N, C-alpha and C positions, 0 to 999 in steps of 0.2 A: 473028596474033591482034590484033584491034582493041582499042584502049584505051578504047573508048566506054563500057564498063561498069566501068572501073577505079574503085575507091573507095579513097581514102586520107585520112589525117588527120595532124595534127601532134601528135607525142608531146613533152610538156614535163615533164621531171623537175623536182624542187624546185630543183636546182642550175641548170637552164636558166632558171627564173624568177628566181632570185637574180641570175644574171649579166645578165639583161635589165633589171635595176633595178626589179623588181616589189615588192621590200620597201620600198614607198613608201606610208606611211600617209596622205599627202595624196591620192594616187591612190585609195586605198581609201575614204577619207572622202567624196571627191567622187562616186565611183560609188555609195556607199551613200545619199547624199542624193538623187541623181537617181532611184535605184531606189525609195526610199520615196515620193517624189512621184509617180512613174509608177504605182506600185501603187495609190495612192489614187485616181488618175485612170482606173483600169481598163485600164491598158496592160501589165499583167503578169498572166499566169496563174499561180496558186499553189495547186495541189491539196494535199490532205492528205498528210502524210508517212506512210511505212510504217515501223513500228518492230518490230524483233525483239529481245526481251529474253531473254537466255539464263540469267540468274540474278537473281531478284527482290531478293535480299539485297544483292548488289554492284552491281546495275544494269549489268552487262556487256551491251552491246547493239550492234547494227548498224542504222543508219537509212538509208532511201532518201528523198531530199528533192528533188523536181523543181520547176522553175519555167521559165516562158517569157517572154522579153523581146520583146514584140510589135513595137515600133518597130524593134528591131535584127534581128528575124526570127531569133532564136536561142533554142533550147531547151537547158536544162542540167539536170544531175542531180548532186547530191552524194551519194556513198556513203561514209558516215562510221562508223567504229567507235569506241566509247567503252568502254574497259575500265579502270575505276578502280583495280583491284588491280595493274595492270602495274608501276608504279614500285617498289613494295615487293616484289612477288612475283618479277619478272623483271629489274628495273633498266632498264626501257625505258619510253617514253612511253605515256600512257594514251589518246591520241587519234591516229588516222590516217585519212586521207581521200583519195579520188580524185574527180575531176570529169570528166564527159563533156559536151562542148558539141556540138550539132548545128544545122545550118541548117534552116529550116522551109519552104524552097521545094521541094527534092527530099527532104528528110528525112535527108540524109547527115551523118555525123559530121564535125566540124571539128577537134576536139582531144580528146585523152585526156591529162589532166594531174594532177600532184600537187595534192591539195586540202587537205593539212595546213597549208601556209603560208597559203592563202586563208582557211581556217576560223579560224585563230588571228588573222589580220589583221582579219577581220570583227568579232570580239569587240572588238579594240582600237579599230577604227574607230568603232564605235557609241559606245563610251565616250568617244572623242575628240570626236565630234560633240556629245555631251551636255556635255562639259567646256567646249567653245567657248561654250555658252550659259549654263551654270550654275556653272562654277568662277569664282572671282575671278581676273581677268586679271593680278593682281599676285601670284598664289600662288607661294610660293618653296619649299614642301616637299611631298613626296608620300610616302605610306607604304603598305606592302603587308603583308597577311597572306596568305601563299602566295608561293612563289618559282618556280613552274613556267613553262611556255611562255607561258601566257596572261598571267601577271603581267609577264613580260619584254616581250611585245607591247604590253601596256597602257602600259608606261613609254614606249615609242617614240611611241605615239599621244598620250599626255598631254603629252609634251615638244613634239610637233608642234602640239598645240592650245593649250598654255600655255607659251610659250618661257621665261617667267621662272623656271621651276622650277630651283632650285639644289641642293637636297638630296633624297636618296632614302634612306628607311629601309625595312628589310625584316625581317620575322619569318616564320619557317617552322617546321615541325614538328621539323626537325633542323638543327643548326648547319651541317652540310656542305651543305645545300640553300641556306642563306643565303650561304655562301662561294662556291658555284657561281654564284649570281645575281650577286654582286658581281664575280667574276672575268670573267664573260661580258659584263656590261653596261658595265663600266668602260672598255674600249677603244672602245665605241660612243659613250660620253658622258664623255670625260675631264675635262670641265669640272664635272661633278657631284660632290658629296660623297656618298659611300655609307656608310651606317651599318648594321651588323648588330645586331639586337636580342637575339641570344643566345636565341632561341626565346620571347622575352617580347613578346607582342603589344601590351601596354600601352605598353611602352618605344618601340615603333615608331610606334604610331598616335596616341598622346596629343598633341594640339595641332597635328597636321599640317594643312596647308591642303587637301590632296586625299587621300582614303582609298580604297583598293582592296582588296577581299577576293576572292581568286582561289584557292579551295580546293575539295575535294570533300567537305568536312566537313558533317555534319548536326548542327551544334551552334552555339549563339550565341557565336561567338568575339569579335565586336566589341561593346564596351560603349558605351552612350550617353554616359557620363561622359567618354569620351576624345574626343568630337566637339565641338570648340569652335564658337561662332557663326561663320558665314561659310564653313563647310566644305562641300566637294562630296564625295559618297560614290558610288563606282561599285561596285555589287554584281554579281558575276559568277556565283558558284556557287549553291548551294542554300539551306540554312538556315544563314547565316553570322553573323547579328547578332541581338541581342535586340530584341524588339518596340519597346522604348523608343527605339531609334535612329530608326526611321521616325516614331514618334509625335512626336518633337521637331523633325522637319524641316518647314519651311514649304512646301516643294515636293517632291512625289513624282512622278517621271516614269518612264514605261516605254517600251520600244520598241513594245509592243502589250499594253495592259492586259488586254484580253479573253483573250489567250493566257496572260499571266502568271498571272492569278488562278486558273487551273485546274491549275497546276503544283504543285511541292512546295518553292517558295522561301519566303523569309520573308514577303513580302507576301501570297502565296497562303495561307499558314498563318494570317496575321492575318485575311484575308478570310473564311476558313472558320470561324474562331473568333469572328467578329463584331467584331473589333478594328479593322477597316478596311472602309470602304464605297466604292462607286464614286465618290461625290462627293469623296472624300478625295484622289483622283488628280488632280494638276494638269493633266497632258497626256500624250498619246502624243508621242513625239519628233518625228514628222512634222509635228504641229501647230505645234511650235516652229520647225522648219526652214522651214515655209511662212509663218511670221510671224503665225499666227493666235492663238497663245498666247505669253505672255511667258516670257522667260528670267529670269536673275537680275535682281532689281530693287533690291537694296541689299547692302551689304557684310556685313550680319549674318545674312542668310538661310542656313539649312542646306538643302542640296538632296540628294535621294536619287534615284539612277538605277538602274533594274533592267532589263536586257535578257535576254530569254529566248532570243533567237536566231531570226532570220527568214531561211530558206534562200534566198529570192529575192534577198536582199542578197548572199549568197555567190556566186550565179550571176552577178550583175551585176559583182561584183569580179573573179570569174574571167574574165569576158569582157574586162574592161579589162586584166587581166594578159595574156590571150591576144593582144590587139591590140598591147600593148607588146612582147611577146616576138617577134611577127611582125616588127615594125618593127626590132627589134634583131637579127634573123636567128638567133634561138636556137631550139633544138628540132630534132627529127628527123622527117622525113616518113616515115610508116609506111603500107605498103599493107595495106588490109583485104581487098580482093579484086581479082584481075586481070580476071575476066570473070564472067558468070553461070554458075551451077553446071553446067548441062548443055551449055555451050559449051566446056568444057575438052576439048582434043583427047585428053588422056591419061586421061579419066575412066574408060574401060573398064579401064585398068590399076590404077586406084586404088580402085574400088568393091569392097566386101566384102559378099557375100551368104551 
């Protein structure tokens, strides 16, 4: 049997990617910056995502998000499930994802890979890029409301973007979540001082240089009074802060304002309520990366960053991870087909009529 029609792809588990050194937020930030500029220049195809919501109240859903990197001749799709009740209901993570990459010359698959790592890294990478431009570069403290996977990834990204960070404070819904955060992150950053807030968000956030909210809450957890002049705030979740937080910020930046304002986050709520106008948005992040809009201009500015999530960035990061894994010799080659259907010599034995 000829192997002319054999199709195979590289299977990459999360562990394969980690062993290849893909938990590299600088790799992710570089890929994200290139992708944002490429998308603006018409070099990325980015169709609408497909969303299947199974429970309107809990927002349990599975999304299908495709994108094509035209210069790289690679098409990818992220298949991601978000089930917010999972941690309390089952004691497991609320997000899981897989990514498929295909080449667009013959249209054959290149890789089937874990997408959970990539998805979490994309969130951190976008926050890290924003921090490069809007956090004070002498920032010494970072504080979190929320202690899950995205909070942990954000700490790695922020430390990469702002190496001067010396102290990390964390507040979560439960003390055991704070303890787990500290236990897991201390070996990665033994030089940092970690402080648990005992579920008191004010104790964590008040006076910190960099603030991050990473929760699934739909309530204004962050108060404006806790945000001192010069603070950078990275908003990850939905409605996590009172309107006054954004109102007191000199600069509000989004990954894509036109997308953000139609969602259910704090800024979109403000927009719908007439408390925020288009002209109040300083920039989309790509404008800052391209040097068209300013970053931080003085030490007193408060800056607010909101990323809704752009799946073409996930595909770009996944492609960078795939290339690194290839170079590192990680993963397993998996056969998709040996030959065309009607060329199998044993097909008569296998057919069912």
